[in-house]
Each structure stands twice: as C-alpha cells, then as structure tokens.
N, CA, C and O atoms as a GROMACS GRO file, in nm:
protein
  508
    1MET      N    1   2.464  -3.468   5.413
    1MET     CA    2   2.456  -3.368   5.518
    1MET      C    3   2.359  -3.416   5.624
    1MET      O    4   2.246  -3.454   5.592
    2VAL      N    5   2.399  -3.415   5.747
    2VAL     CA    6   2.313  -3.455   5.858
    2VAL      C    7   2.302  -3.338   5.953
    2VAL      O    8   2.402  -3.282   5.996
    3VAL      N    9   2.180  -3.302   5.986
    3VAL     CA   10   2.153  -3.192   6.078
    3VAL      C   11   2.070  -3.248   6.191
    3VAL      O   12   1.969  -3.314   6.167
    4ARG      N   13   2.111  -3.224   6.311
    4ARG     CA   14   2.031  -3.264   6.427
    4ARG      C   15   1.976  -3.138   6.490
    4ARG      O   16   2.050  -3.043   6.517
    5THR      N   17   1.846  -3.137   6.513
    5THR     CA   18   1.782  -3.022   6.574
    5THR      C   19   1.675  -3.072   6.670
    5THR      O   20   1.641  -3.191   6.668
    6SER      N   21   1.623  -2.986   6.751
    6SER     CA   22   1.518  -3.021   6.845
    6SER      C   23   1.427  -2.902   6.861
    6SER      O   24   1.472  -2.787   6.863
    7LEU      N   25   1.300  -2.929   6.873
    7LEU     CA   26   1.207  -2.819   6.894
    7LEU      C   27   1.222  -2.758   7.032
    7LEU      O   28   1.165  -2.652   7.060
    8ASN      N   29   1.298  -2.823   7.120
    8ASN     CA   30   1.324  -2.765   7.250
    8ASN      C   31   1.425  -2.651   7.239
    8ASN      O   32   1.434  -2.566   7.329
    9ASN      N   33   1.499  -2.649   7.131
    9ASN     CA   34   1.592  -2.540   7.104
    9ASN      C   35   1.524  -2.447   7.006
    9ASN      O   36   1.408  -2.469   6.969
   10ASP      N   37   1.593  -2.343   6.964
   10ASP     CA   38   1.537  -2.252   6.866
   10ASP      C   39   1.560  -2.312   6.728
   10ASP      O   40   1.656  -2.279   6.660
   11ALA      N   41   1.469  -2.402   6.687
   11ALA     CA   42   1.486  -2.476   6.564
   11ALA      C   43   1.495  -2.386   6.442
   11ALA      O   44   1.559  -2.421   6.343
   12ALA      N   45   1.431  -2.269   6.448
   12ALA     CA   46   1.431  -2.180   6.333
   12ALA      C   47   1.571  -2.127   6.303
   12ALA      O   48   1.595  -2.078   6.193
   13GLN      N   49   1.662  -2.137   6.397
   13GLN     CA   50   1.796  -2.086   6.376
   13GLN      C   51   1.894  -2.194   6.331
   13GLN      O   52   2.011  -2.165   6.308
   14VAL      N   53   1.847  -2.316   6.316
   14VAL     CA   54   1.935  -2.426   6.278
   14VAL      C   55   1.942  -2.434   6.125
   14VAL      O   56   1.840  -2.453   6.059
   15LEU      N   57   2.061  -2.420   6.072
   15LEU     CA   58   2.084  -2.428   5.929
   15LEU      C   59   2.060  -2.570   5.881
   15LEU      O   60   2.123  -2.664   5.931
   16LEU      N   61   1.971  -2.587   5.784
   16LEU     CA   62   1.953  -2.717   5.720
   16LEU      C   63   2.048  -2.728   5.603
   16LEU      O   64   2.121  -2.827   5.589
   17VAL      N   65   2.049  -2.626   5.518
   17VAL     CA   66   2.138  -2.621   5.403
   17VAL      C   67   2.136  -2.478   5.350
   17VAL      O   68   2.036  -2.407   5.367
   18ARG      N   69   2.243  -2.435   5.287
   18ARG     CA   70   2.244  -2.304   5.222
   18ARG      C   71   2.167  -2.315   5.091
   18ARG      O   72   2.183  -2.412   5.018
   19LEU      N   73   2.085  -2.216   5.061
   19LEU     CA   74   2.004  -2.217   4.940
   19LEU      C   75   2.092  -2.236   4.816
   19LEU      O   76   2.054  -2.307   4.724
   20GLU      N   77   2.207  -2.173   4.814
   20GLU     CA   78   2.298  -2.181   4.699
   20GLU      C   79   2.352  -2.322   4.675
   20GLU      O   80   2.406  -2.350   4.568
   21GLN      N   81   2.339  -2.410   4.773
   21GLN     CA   82   2.388  -2.548   4.758
   21GLN      C   83   2.290  -2.637   4.680
   21GLN      O   84   2.324  -2.750   4.646
   22ILE      N   85   2.171  -2.586   4.653
   22ILE     CA   86   2.071  -2.660   4.577
   22ILE      C   87   2.050  -2.586   4.446
   22ILE      O   88   2.021  -2.466   4.446
   23GLU      N   89   2.064  -2.656   4.335
   23GLU     CA   90   2.038  -2.589   4.208
   23GLU      C   91   1.890  -2.553   4.201
   23GLU      O   92   1.806  -2.623   4.258
   24ASP      N   93   1.858  -2.444   4.131
   24ASP     CA   94   1.719  -2.402   4.120
   24ASP      C   95   1.638  -2.514   4.057
   24ASP      O   96   1.673  -2.565   3.950
   25GLY      N   97   1.530  -2.553   4.122
   25GLY     CA   98   1.446  -2.663   4.076
   25GLY      C   99   1.492  -2.798   4.128
   25GLY      O  100   1.428  -2.900   4.102
   26GLY      N  101   1.603  -2.801   4.203
   26GLY     CA  102   1.659  -2.925   4.252
   26GLY      C  103   1.613  -2.962   4.392
   26GLY      O  104   1.535  -2.891   4.456
   27PHE      N  105   1.664  -3.076   4.436
   27PHE     CA  106   1.628  -3.132   4.566
   27PHE      C  107   1.753  -3.168   4.645
   27PHE      O  108   1.860  -3.190   4.588
   28VAL      N  109   1.736  -3.174   4.776
   28VAL     CA  110   1.840  -3.225   4.864
   28VAL      C  111   1.770  -3.295   4.980
   28VAL      O  112   1.658  -3.259   5.017
   29GLU      N  113   1.834  -3.395   5.035
   29GLU     CA  114   1.781  -3.467   5.152
   29GLU      C  115   1.863  -3.429   5.273
   29GLU      O  116   1.986  -3.426   5.267
   30VAL      N  117   1.795  -3.401   5.383
   30VAL     CA  118   1.863  -3.375   5.510
   30VAL      C  119   1.795  -3.460   5.616
   30VAL      O  120   1.677  -3.492   5.606
   31GLU      N  121   1.870  -3.495   5.717
   31GLU     CA  122   1.816  -3.570   5.829
   31GLU      C  123   1.810  -3.479   5.950
   31GLU      O  124   1.907  -3.410   5.982
   32VAL      N  125   1.695  -3.479   6.015
   32VAL     CA  126   1.674  -3.394   6.131
   32VAL      C  127   1.606  -3.477   6.240
   32VAL      O  128   1.555  -3.586   6.215
   33THR      N  129   1.607  -3.424   6.360
   33THR     CA  130   1.530  -3.483   6.469
   33THR      C  131   1.419  -3.384   6.501
   33THR      O  132   1.445  -3.271   6.543
   34LEU      N  133   1.295  -3.426   6.482
   34LEU     CA  134   1.177  -3.344   6.508
   34LEU      C  135   1.096  -3.411   6.618
   34LEU      O  136   1.056  -3.527   6.605
   35ASP      N  137   1.072  -3.338   6.724
   35ASP     CA  138   0.998  -3.395   6.838
   35ASP      C  139   1.057  -3.527   6.884
   35ASP      O  140   0.984  -3.617   6.926
   36GLY      N  141   1.189  -3.539   6.877
   36GLY     CA  142   1.257  -3.660   6.923
   36GLY      C  143   1.263  -3.773   6.822
   36GLY      O  144   1.324  -3.876   6.849
   37ASP      N  145   1.201  -3.755   6.706
   37ASP     CA  146   1.201  -3.859   6.602
   37ASP      C  147   1.298  -3.823   6.491
   37ASP      O  148   1.297  -3.710   6.442
   38ALA      N  149   1.381  -3.917   6.451
   38ALA     CA  150   1.470  -3.897   6.337
   38ALA      C  151   1.386  -3.898   6.211
   38ALA      O  152   1.307  -3.989   6.189
   39GLU      N  153   1.403  -3.797   6.128
   39GLU     CA  154   1.325  -3.785   6.005
   39GLU      C  155   1.416  -3.750   5.889
   39GLU      O  156   1.513  -3.677   5.905
   40SER      N  157   1.384  -3.801   5.773
   40SER     CA  158   1.449  -3.762   5.648
   40SER      C  159   1.358  -3.660   5.582
   40SER      O  160   1.238  -3.684   5.565
   41LEU      N  161   1.414  -3.546   5.544
   41LEU     CA  162   1.337  -3.441   5.476
   41LEU      C  163   1.385  -3.423   5.334
   41LEU      O  164   1.504  -3.438   5.304
   42ILE      N  165   1.293  -3.391   5.246
   42ILE     CA  166   1.324  -3.347   5.111
   42ILE      C  167   1.311  -3.196   5.111
   42ILE      O  168   1.208  -3.142   5.152
   43LEU      N  169   1.415  -3.127   5.066
   43LEU     CA  170   1.408  -2.983   5.047
   43LEU      C  171   1.412  -2.956   4.898
   43LEU      O  172   1.495  -3.012   4.826
   44HIS      N  173   1.322  -2.871   4.851
   44HIS     CA  174   1.314  -2.834   4.709
   44HIS      C  175   1.335  -2.684   4.697
   44HIS      O  176   1.271  -2.605   4.766
   45ARG      N  177   1.425  -2.646   4.606
   45ARG     CA  178   1.448  -2.504   4.581
   45ARG      C  179   1.365  -2.459   4.462
   45ARG      O  180   1.362  -2.524   4.358
   46ASP      N  181   1.298  -2.346   4.480
   46ASP     CA  182   1.220  -2.282   4.375
   46ASP      C  183   1.259  -2.136   4.373
   46ASP      O  184   1.196  -2.053   4.439
   47GLY      N  185   1.363  -2.103   4.297
   47GLY     CA  186   1.415  -1.966   4.294
   47GLY      C  187   1.474  -1.930   4.429
   47GLY      O  188   1.567  -1.996   4.476
   48ASP      N  189   1.420  -1.824   4.490
   48ASP     CA  190   1.468  -1.781   4.622
   48ASP      C  191   1.384  -1.839   4.735
   48ASP      O  192   1.397  -1.796   4.850
   49ASP      N  193   1.300  -1.934   4.704
   49ASP     CA  194   1.212  -1.996   4.802
   49ASP      C  195   1.248  -2.144   4.816
   49ASP      O  196   1.319  -2.200   4.732
   50ALA      N  197   1.198  -2.207   4.922
   50ALA     CA  198   1.222  -2.350   4.943
   50ALA      C  199   1.098  -2.412   5.006
   50ALA      O  200   1.022  -2.346   5.077
   51ARG      N  201   1.079  -2.541   4.978
   51ARG     CA  202   0.970  -2.618   5.038
   51ARG      C  203   1.031  -2.743   5.100
   51ARG      O  204   1.137  -2.789   5.058
   52GLY      N  205   0.962  -2.796   5.200
   52GLY     CA  206   1.012  -2.916   5.266
   52GLY      C  207   0.900  -3.016   5.291
   52GLY      O  208   0.788  -2.978   5.323
   53TRP      N  209   0.934  -3.143   5.275
   53TRP     CA  210   0.839  -3.252   5.302
   53TRP      C  211   0.914  -3.365   5.371
   53TRP      O  212   1.035  -3.378   5.357
   54LEU      N  213   0.840  -3.447   5.445
   54LEU     CA  214   0.898  -3.571   5.494
   54LEU      C  215   0.929  -3.657   5.373
   54LEU      O  216   0.852  -3.660   5.277
   55ASN      N  217   1.040  -3.728   5.377
   55ASN     CA  218   1.083  -3.813   5.266
   55ASN      C  219   1.013  -3.948   5.278
   55ASN      O  220   1.078  -4.052   5.295
   56VAL      N  221   0.881  -3.945   5.267
   56VAL     CA  222   0.798  -4.065   5.281
   56VAL      C  223   0.685  -4.058   5.180
   56VAL      O  224   0.609  -3.962   5.177
   57CYS      N  225   0.675  -4.160   5.096
   57CYS     CA  226   0.566  -4.167   5.000
   57CYS      C  227   0.438  -4.208   5.074
   57CYS      O  228   0.440  -4.305   5.150
   58PRO      N  229   0.327  -4.136   5.053
   58PRO     CA  230   0.203  -4.173   5.122
   58PRO      C  231   0.145  -4.306   5.074
   58PRO      O  232   0.059  -4.363   5.141
   59HIS      N  233   0.190  -4.356   4.962
   59HIS     CA  234   0.138  -4.483   4.909
   59HIS      C  235   0.184  -4.602   4.993
   59HIS      O  236   0.101  -4.681   5.039
   60ALA      N  237   0.315  -4.617   5.012
   60ALA     CA  238   0.366  -4.737   5.079
   60ALA      C  239   0.457  -4.706   5.197
   60ALA      O  240   0.513  -4.798   5.258
   61GLY      N  241   0.473  -4.579   5.230
   61GLY     CA  242   0.556  -4.543   5.345
   61GLY      C  243   0.705  -4.554   5.321
   61GLY      O  244   0.783  -4.551   5.416
   62ARG      N  245   0.746  -4.568   5.194
   62ARG     CA  246   0.888  -4.578   5.162
   62ARG      C  247   0.945  -4.442   5.129
   62ARG      O  248   0.872  -4.348   5.098
   63ARG      N  249   1.078  -4.432   5.136
   63ARG     CA  250   1.146  -4.309   5.095
   63ARG      C  251   1.123  -4.287   4.946
   63ARG      O  252   1.105  -4.382   4.871
   64LEU      N  253   1.124  -4.161   4.904
   64LEU     CA  254   1.104  -4.128   4.764
   64LEU      C  255   1.232  -4.133   4.682
   64LEU      O  256   1.226  -4.151   4.561
   65ASP      N  257   1.348  -4.118   4.746
   65ASP     CA  258   1.474  -4.114   4.671
   65ASP      C  259   1.514  -4.253   4.623
   65ASP      O  260   1.488  -4.353   4.690
   66TRP      N  261   1.577  -4.260   4.506
   66TRP     CA  262   1.619  -4.388   4.449
   66TRP      C  263   1.752  -4.433   4.506
   66TRP      O  264   1.784  -4.552   4.505
   67ALA      N  265   1.830  -4.339   4.556
   67ALA     CA  266   1.953  -4.360   4.634
   67ALA      C  267   1.956  -4.245   4.732
   67ALA      O  268   1.892  -4.143   4.707
   68PRO      N  269   2.027  -4.257   4.842
   68PRO     CA  270   2.025  -4.149   4.941
   68PRO      C  271   2.051  -4.011   4.879
   68PRO      O  272   2.158  -3.984   4.824
   69GLY      N  273   1.948  -3.924   4.890
   69GLY     CA  274   1.960  -3.787   4.841
   69GLY      C  275   1.945  -3.772   4.691
   69GLY      O  276   1.966  -3.662   4.639
   70LYS      N  277   1.910  -3.878   4.620
   70LYS     CA  278   1.894  -3.873   4.473
   70LYS      C  279   1.746  -3.890   4.440
   70LYS      O  280   1.686  -3.994   4.468
   71PHE      N  281   1.688  -3.787   4.379
   71PHE     CA  282   1.545  -3.786   4.352
   71PHE      C  283   1.518  -3.781   4.202
   71PHE      O  284   1.595  -3.724   4.126
   72LEU      N  285   1.406  -3.843   4.162
   72LEU     CA  286   1.364  -3.840   4.022
   72LEU      C  287   1.269  -3.724   4.000
   72LEU      O  288   1.177  -3.701   4.080
   73LYS      N  289   1.290  -3.651   3.893
   73LYS     CA  290   1.202  -3.542   3.855
   73LYS      C  291   1.169  -3.561   3.709
   73LYS      O  292   1.258  -3.578   3.626
   74SER      N  293   1.040  -3.558   3.677
   74SER     CA  294   0.996  -3.576   3.539
   74SER      C  295   0.881  -3.480   3.511
   74SER      O  296   0.783  -3.475   3.585
   75ASN      N  297   0.895  -3.403   3.404
   75ASN     CA  298   0.790  -3.307   3.364
   75ASN      C  299   0.751  -3.216   3.479
   75ASN      O  300   0.633  -3.185   3.496
   76GLY      N  301   0.848  -3.172   3.558
   76GLY     CA  302   0.822  -3.080   3.668
   76GLY      C  303   0.759  -3.144   3.790
   76GLY      O  304   0.710  -3.072   3.878
   77LEU      N  305   0.758  -3.277   3.798
   77LEU     CA  306   0.700  -3.349   3.912
   77LEU      C  307   0.807  -3.428   3.984
   77LEU      O  308   0.901  -3.478   3.921
   78LEU      N  309   0.795  -3.440   4.115
   78LEU     CA  310   0.879  -3.529   4.195
   78LEU      C  311   0.819  -3.668   4.184
   78LEU      O  312   0.699  -3.686   4.207
   79VAL      N  313   0.901  -3.767   4.148
   79VAL     CA  314   0.850  -3.901   4.123
   79VAL      C  315   0.910  -3.998   4.225
   79VAL      O  316   1.031  -4.002   4.245
   80CYS      N  317   0.822  -4.076   4.289
   80CYS     CA  318   0.866  -4.178   4.384
   80CYS      C  319   0.937  -4.289   4.307
   80CYS      O  320   0.884  -4.342   4.210
   81ALA      N  321   1.056  -4.321   4.351
   81ALA     CA  322   1.136  -4.423   4.283
   81ALA      C  323   1.079  -4.564   4.298
   81ALA      O  324   1.107  -4.650   4.215
   82ALA      N  325   1.000  -4.588   4.401
   82ALA     CA  326   0.949  -4.723   4.426
   82ALA      C  327   0.832  -4.761   4.336
   82ALA      O  328   0.834  -4.868   4.274
   83HIS      N  329   0.730  -4.676   4.328
   83HIS     CA  330   0.609  -4.713   4.255
   83HIS      C  331   0.563  -4.608   4.156
   83HIS      O  332   0.456  -4.622   4.097
   84GLY      N  333   0.642  -4.502   4.136
   84GLY     CA  334   0.611  -4.404   4.033
   84GLY      C  335   0.507  -4.300   4.067
   84GLY      O  336   0.462  -4.228   3.978
   85ALA      N  337   0.467  -4.289   4.192
   85ALA     CA  338   0.374  -4.182   4.228
   85ALA      C  339   0.439  -4.048   4.194
   85ALA      O  340   0.558  -4.029   4.218
   86SER      N  341   0.359  -3.956   4.138
   86SER     CA  342   0.414  -3.826   4.095
   86SER      C  343   0.348  -3.714   4.172
   86SER      O  344   0.226  -3.708   4.185
   87PHE      N  345   0.431  -3.624   4.224
   87PHE     CA  346   0.385  -3.517   4.312
   87PHE      C  347   0.417  -3.381   4.252
   87PHE      O  348   0.529  -3.357   4.206
   88GLU      N  349   0.316  -3.291   4.254
   88GLU     CA  350   0.342  -3.155   4.209
   88GLU      C  351   0.422  -3.084   4.318
   88GLU      O  352   0.414  -3.120   4.435
   89LEU      N  353   0.498  -2.983   4.278
   89LEU     CA  354   0.595  -2.923   4.369
   89LEU      C  355   0.543  -2.802   4.447
   89LEU      O  356   0.609  -2.756   4.540
   90ALA      N  357   0.427  -2.752   4.413
   90ALA     CA  358   0.374  -2.637   4.487
   90ALA      C  359   0.323  -2.678   4.625
   90ALA      O  360   0.344  -2.607   4.723
   91GLY      N  361   0.256  -2.794   4.633
   91GLY     CA  362   0.200  -2.837   4.760
   91GLY      C  363   0.218  -2.983   4.792
   91GLY      O  364   0.171  -3.029   4.896
   92GLY      N  365   0.286  -3.058   4.705
   92GLY     CA  366   0.311  -3.199   4.732
   92GLY      C  367   0.195  -3.291   4.700
   92GLY      O  368   0.195  -3.406   4.742
   93GLN      N  369   0.096  -3.243   4.624
   93GLN     CA  370  -0.020  -3.324   4.587
   93GLN      C  371   0.020  -3.433   4.489
   93GLN      O  372   0.092  -3.408   4.393
   94CYS      N  373  -0.027  -3.556   4.514
   94CYS     CA  374  -0.002  -3.666   4.422
   94CYS      C  375  -0.100  -3.653   4.306
   94CYS      O  376  -0.222  -3.655   4.325
   95VAL      N  377  -0.046  -3.639   4.184
   95VAL     CA  378  -0.129  -3.617   4.067
   95VAL      C  379  -0.132  -3.739   3.974
   95VAL      O  380  -0.211  -3.742   3.879
   96ALA      N  381  -0.048  -3.838   4.000
   96ALA     CA  382  -0.047  -3.959   3.918
   96ALA      C  383   0.014  -4.073   3.998
   96ALA      O  384   0.102  -4.052   4.082
   97GLY      N  385  -0.033  -4.193   3.970
   97GLY     CA  386   0.022  -4.309   4.038
   97GLY      C  387  -0.070  -4.364   4.145
   97GLY      O  388  -0.186  -4.323   4.154
   98PRO      N  389  -0.020  -4.454   4.227
   98PRO     CA  390  -0.104  -4.529   4.321
   98PRO      C  391  -0.162  -4.448   4.437
   98PRO      O  392  -0.251  -4.497   4.506
   99CYS      N  393  -0.115  -4.328   4.460
   99CYS     CA  394  -0.170  -4.250   4.573
   99CYS      C  395  -0.235  -4.121   4.524
   99CYS      O  396  -0.242  -4.023   4.598
  100ARG      N  397  -0.283  -4.120   4.400
  100ARG     CA  398  -0.346  -4.001   4.343
  100ARG      C  399  -0.446  -3.942   4.441
  100ARG      O  400  -0.530  -4.013   4.497
  101GLY      N  401  -0.436  -3.810   4.462
  101GLY     CA  402  -0.526  -3.741   4.553
  101GLY      C  403  -0.469  -3.724   4.693
  101GLY      O  404  -0.515  -3.638   4.767
  102ASP      N  405  -0.371  -3.804   4.730
  102ASP     CA  406  -0.305  -3.790   4.859
  102ASP      C  407  -0.195  -3.685   4.843
  102ASP      O  408  -0.180  -3.627   4.735
  103ARG      N  409  -0.118  -3.659   4.947
  103ARG     CA  410  -0.011  -3.561   4.935
  103ARG      C  411   0.103  -3.594   5.030
  103ARG      O  412   0.087  -3.669   5.126
  104LEU      N  413   0.218  -3.536   5.000
  104LEU     CA  414   0.334  -3.548   5.088
  104LEU      C  415   0.307  -3.470   5.216
  104LEU      O  416   0.230  -3.375   5.215
  105ARG      N  417   0.370  -3.510   5.326
  105ARG     CA  418   0.354  -3.439   5.454
  105ARG      C  419   0.454  -3.324   5.459
  105ARG      O  420   0.575  -3.346   5.463
  106ALA      N  421   0.401  -3.203   5.459
  106ALA     CA  422   0.484  -3.083   5.457
  106ALA      C  423   0.551  -3.059   5.591
  106ALA      O  424   0.495  -3.087   5.697
  107VAL      N  425   0.671  -3.006   5.585
  107VAL     CA  426   0.743  -2.956   5.702
  107VAL      C  427   0.778  -2.812   5.668
  107VAL      O  428   0.844  -2.785   5.568
  108ALA      N  429   0.734  -2.719   5.751
  108ALA     CA  430   0.752  -2.577   5.723
  108ALA      C  431   0.899  -2.537   5.735
  108ALA      O  432   0.962  -2.554   5.839
  109VAL      N  433   0.950  -2.484   5.625
  109VAL     CA  434   1.085  -2.430   5.622
  109VAL      C  435   1.078  -2.289   5.568
  109VAL      O  436   0.978  -2.250   5.506
  110GLU      N  437   1.182  -2.212   5.591
  110GLU     CA  438   1.189  -2.077   5.535
  110GLU      C  439   1.333  -2.045   5.501
  110GLU      O  440   1.426  -2.110   5.549
  111VAL      N  441   1.349  -1.945   5.418
  111VAL     CA  442   1.483  -1.900   5.380
  111VAL      C  443   1.513  -1.773   5.458
  111VAL      O  444   1.438  -1.676   5.453
  112ARG      N  445   1.625  -1.776   5.530
  112ARG     CA  446   1.671  -1.660   5.608
  112ARG      C  447   1.817  -1.635   5.575
  112ARG      O  448   1.902  -1.722   5.595
  113ASP      N  449   1.845  -1.518   5.525
  113ASP     CA  450   1.983  -1.480   5.493
  113ASP      C  451   2.053  -1.587   5.408
  113ASP      O  452   2.169  -1.619   5.431
  114GLY      N  453   1.980  -1.641   5.311
  114GLY     CA  454   2.039  -1.739   5.220
  114GLY      C  455   2.047  -1.880   5.274
  114GLY      O  456   2.105  -1.968   5.210
  115ALA      N  457   1.989  -1.903   5.391
  115ALA     CA  458   1.993  -2.036   5.452
  115ALA      C  459   1.851  -2.092   5.465
  115ALA      O  460   1.759  -2.018   5.499
  116ILE      N  461   1.835  -2.220   5.437
  116ILE     CA  462   1.707  -2.286   5.461
  116ILE      C  463   1.708  -2.337   5.604
  116ILE      O  464   1.797  -2.412   5.644
  117VAL      N  465   1.607  -2.295   5.681
  117VAL     CA  466   1.595  -2.332   5.822
  117VAL      C  467   1.454  -2.383   5.847
  117VAL      O  468   1.362  -2.355   5.770
  118LEU      N  469   1.437  -2.458   5.955
  118LEU     CA  470   1.302  -2.495   5.997
  118LEU      C  471   1.230  -2.368   6.037
  118LEU      O  472   1.287  -2.281   6.103
  119ALA      N  473   1.104  -2.356   5.998
  119ALA     CA  474   1.025  -2.240   6.039
  119ALA      C  475   1.005  -2.244   6.189
  119ALA      O  476   1.011  -2.350   6.250
  120ALA      N  477   0.981  -2.129   6.248
  120ALA     CA  478   0.965  -2.121   6.393
  120ALA      C  479   0.858  -2.218   6.442
  120ALA      O  480   0.870  -2.276   6.549
  121ARG      N  481   0.754  -2.235   6.363
  121ARG     CA  482   0.651  -2.334   6.392
  121ARG      C  483   0.645  -2.422   6.269
  121ARG      O  484   0.599  -2.379   6.163
  122TRP      N  485   0.690  -2.544   6.282
  122TRP     CA  486   0.702  -2.634   6.166
  122TRP      C  487   0.590  -2.737   6.161
  122TRP      O  488   0.618  -2.853   6.132
  123PRO      N  489   0.467  -2.702   6.187
  123PRO     CA  490   0.364  -2.807   6.206
  123PRO      C  491   0.366  -2.912   6.098
  123PRO      O  492   0.380  -2.883   5.979
  124ARG      N  493   0.352  -3.037   6.141
  124ARG     CA  494   0.335  -3.145   6.046
  124ARG      C  495   0.192  -3.134   5.996
  124ARG      O  496   0.097  -3.150   6.072
  125THR      N  497   0.179  -3.106   5.870
  125THR     CA  498   0.045  -3.092   5.814
  125THR      C  499   0.025  -3.198   5.709
  125THR      O  500   0.119  -3.267   5.670
  126SER      N  501  -0.094  -3.210   5.664
  126SER     CA  502  -0.120  -3.307   5.558
  126SER      C  503  -0.086  -3.248   5.422
  126SER      O  504  -0.095  -3.319   5.321
  127GLY      N  505  -0.050  -3.124   5.416
  127GLY     CA  506  -0.018  -3.066   5.286
  127GLY      C  507   0.079  -2.959   5.290
  127GLY      O  508   0.114  -2.902   5.186
   0.00000   0.00000   0.00000
C-alpha cells in the first residue's frame, strides 16, 4: 500500500490504512510523503489504538523490516532484522541490542472512524 500525503493538505484526513486491515498486535508498512520527503512508516495496531514510527533503526539507519512490510516480533518486541535491536511497543524504546537506550522516531497517528490517519500535528519526535 502506498499513500502520498502532504502537510500542505489536510494530512489528518488522509487514510493510511483501515484498522481492521492490521491484525491486533501486528504491523504494516506504508509509504508517505512528509514535508516533501518520502518516508516509510511502521504502523502497529494495539486493540483499537495505533502507533506509528519511521521505518528506520536508530543503530544503523536501515529499515527494520526483513522484507518489504514484513516485521519480526519476539516476546512482544519489534526486532530489527539487520542487527537484532529490540524495541518496546508502547514508545519505541530500544531495550536490547546495539542501540539500547535509543528509540524509534515517532510519527503521530490516530484512529478516526476505523481508519488510521496522520494526526493533525504529526511532529517528528525522538520518542
């Protein structure tokens, strides 16, 4: 699934994916344009909620998926396919591996009417 959006438009209204398309506890990758930059995002479903991060490991700057849109999950952690860094799912904190103490870069998303959309203000934060 490829989604193109721009913060010059009403990004909060752009459908990234329907919540029902992600199994509970699962992940999906979407491609978006944020501030003119093409970005790969990881979306994680947690019940009726969703979280989003840039699909970039803070250790080596590589994508976390082992194949496009395919992510490793072990013991409730998202695991980087390249070097095994493990991230907790509440805030993206690296709890094991080469970037312990660092975190994934969050992208604010929200669920509206069963759809995951970019939040009205999607600040790139360190957590």
